[in-house]
C-alpha positions as protocol buffer text, in pm:
chain_id: "A"
residue {
  index: 1
  type: MET
  ca { x: 1121 y: 509 z: 77 }
}
residue {
  index: 2
  type: THR
  ca { x: 847 y: 581 z: 324 }
}
residue {
  index: 3
  type: LEU
  ca { x: 472 y: 566 z: 319 }
}
residue {
  index: 4
  type: GLY
  ca { x: 448 y: 930 z: 424 }
}
residue {
  index: 5
  type: LYS
  ca { x: 622 y: 1050 z: 106 }
}
residue {
  index: 6
  type: HIS
  ca { x: 316 y: 963 z: -101 }
}
residue {
  index: 7
  type: LYS
  ca { x: -52 y: 1051 z: -89 }
}
residue {
  index: 8
  type: ILE
  ca { x: -322 y: 789 z: -119 }
}
residue {
  index: 9
  type: ARG
  ca { x: -665 y: 931 z: -180 }
}
residue {
  index: 10
  type: GLY
  ca { x: -899 y: 847 z: 105 }
}
residue {
  index: 11
  type: ILE
  ca { x: -637 y: 782 z: 377 }
}
residue {
  index: 12
  type: THR
  ca { x: -380 y: 986 z: 571 }
}
residue {
  index: 13
  type: LEU
  ca { x: -19 y: 867 z: 580 }
}
residue {
  index: 14
  type: LYS
  ca { x: 156 y: 1191 z: 683 }
}
residue {
  index: 15
  type: GLY
  ca { x: 459 y: 1118 z: 898 }
}
residue {
  index: 16
  type: ILE
  ca { x: 429 y: 738 z: 870 }
}
residue {
  index: 17
  type: LYS
  ca { x: 750 y: 563 z: 768 }
}
residue {
  index: 18
  type: VAL
  ca { x: 640 y: 198 z: 748 }
}
residue {
  index: 19
  type: LEU
  ca { x: 340 y: 4 z: 880 }
}
residue {
  index: 20
  type: PRO
  ca { x: 265 y: -355 z: 972 }
}
residue {
  index: 21
  type: ALA
  ca { x: 79 y: -508 z: 677 }
}
residue {
  index: 22
  type: SER
  ca { x: -228 y: -584 z: 888 }
}
residue {
  index: 23
  type: GLU
  ca { x: -259 y: -220 z: 997 }
}
residue {
  index: 24
  type: PHE
  ca { x: -209 y: -85 z: 644 }
}
residue {
  index: 25
  type: GLU
  ca { x: -460 y: -331 z: 498 }
}
residue {
  index: 26
  type: GLN
  ca { x: -716 y: -232 z: 763 }
}
residue {
  index: 27
  type: MET
  ca { x: -668 y: 136 z: 669 }
}
residue {
  index: 28
  type: MET
  ca { x: -720 y: 47 z: 303 }
}
residue {
  index: 29
  type: THR
  ca { x: -1030 y: -158 z: 380 }
}
residue {
  index: 30
  type: ASP
  ca { x: -1173 y: 122 z: 595 }
}
residue {
  index: 31
  type: ALA
  ca { x: -1124 y: 359 z: 298 }
}
residue {
  index: 32
  type: GLN
  ca { x: -1308 y: 106 z: 75 }
}
residue {
  index: 33
  type: TYR
  ca { x: -1007 y: -20 z: -119 }
}
residue {
  index: 34
  type: ARG
  ca { x: -990 y: -391 z: -198 }
}
residue {
  index: 35
  type: LYS
  ca { x: -682 y: -604 z: -256 }
}
residue {
  index: 36
  type: THR
  ca { x: -678 y: -726 z: -616 }
}
residue {
  index: 37
  type: TYR
  ca { x: -351 y: -912 z: -671 }
}
residue {
  index: 38
  type: ILE
  ca { x: 7 y: -973 z: -558 }
}
residue {
  index: 39
  type: THR
  ca { x: 324 y: -1013 z: -764 }
}
residue {
  index: 40
  type: THR
  ca { x: 698 y: -1023 z: -701 }
}
residue {
  index: 41
  type: ALA
  ca { x: 909 y: -709 z: -716 }
}
residue {
  index: 42
  type: SER
  ca { x: 1283 y: -655 z: -734 }
}
residue {
  index: 43
  type: GLY
  ca { x: 1489 y: -686 z: -419 }
}
residue {
  index: 44
  type: ASP
  ca { x: 1292 y: -974 z: -268 }
}
residue {
  index: 45
  type: ARG
  ca { x: 988 y: -755 z: -217 }
}
residue {
  index: 46
  type: TRP
  ca { x: 624 y: -786 z: -318 }
}
residue {
  index: 47
  type: PHE
  ca { x: 387 y: -557 z: -504 }
}
residue {
  index: 48
  type: VAL
  ca { x: 35 y: -571 z: -366 }
}
residue {
  index: 49
  type: TYR
  ca { x: -234 y: -391 z: -565 }
}
residue {
  index: 50
  type: PHE
  ca { x: -550 y: -235 z: -428 }
}
residue {
  index: 51
  type: GLU
  ca { x: -839 y: -82 z: -622 }
}
residue {
  index: 52
  type: HIS
  ca { x: -1105 y: 169 z: -529 }
}
residue {
  index: 53
  type: LEU
  ca { x: -1424 y: 244 z: -718 }
}
residue {
  index: 54
  type: PHE
  ca { x: -1350 y: 620 z: -734 }
}
residue {
  index: 55
  type: PHE
  ca { x: -982 y: 668 z: -644 }
}
residue {
  index: 56
  type: GLY
  ca { x: -826 y: 413 z: -878 }
}
residue {
  index: 57
  type: LYS
  ca { x: -539 y: 172 z: -822 }
}
residue {
  index: 58
  type: VAL
  ca { x: -275 y: 178 z: -546 }
}
residue {
  index: 59
  type: GLU
  ca { x: 56 y: -9 z: -566 }
}
residue {
  index: 60
  type: ALA
  ca { x: 200 y: -107 z: -228 }
}
residue {
  index: 61
  type: VAL
  ca { x: 549 y: -247 z: -174 }
}
residue {
  index: 62
  type: TYR
  ca { x: 572 y: -510 z: 99 }
}
residue {
  index: 63
  type: SER
  ca { x: 878 y: -664 z: 263 }
}
residue {
  index: 64
  type: ARG
  ca { x: 999 y: -1010 z: 166 }
}
residue {
  index: 65
  type: ASP
  ca { x: 793 y: -1174 z: 443 }
}
residue {
  index: 66
  type: LYS
  ca { x: 486 y: -960 z: 357 }
}
residue {
  index: 67
  type: LYS
  ca { x: 465 y: -835 z: 716 }
}
residue {
  index: 68
  type: ILE
  ca { x: 571 y: -470 z: 657 }
}
residue {
  index: 69
  type: VAL
  ca { x: 445 y: -216 z: 403 }
}
residue {
  index: 70
  type: ILE
  ca { x: 737 y: -4 z: 291 }
}
residue {
  index: 71
  type: THR
  ca { x: 564 y: 237 z: 54 }
}
residue {
  index: 72
  type: ALA
  ca { x: 239 y: 278 z: -140 }
}
residue {
  index: 73
  type: TYR
  ca { x: 128 y: 514 z: -413 }
}
residue {
  index: 74
  type: HIS
  ca { x: -113 y: 578 z: -698 }
}
residue {
  index: 75
  type: PRO
  ca { x: 73 y: 489 z: -1021 }
}
residue {
  index: 76
  type: LYS
  ca { x: 75 y: 748 z: -1296 }
}
């Protein structure tokens, strides 16, 4: 999976495969998303959730060490 496969309202991810967590989180903050909670996911990964007042929730999948964001998307 890659970040660029999905669209997140308010930010551009076209052509991006993965990002360092700090860079992704800065993009989310700049677009006025805020991190709401973190939980474990299958495959030794982490789900990190962000919310936006107008655009809704985003689910991001982080690597085991939480240093890389593998993919992110608006859940249906």
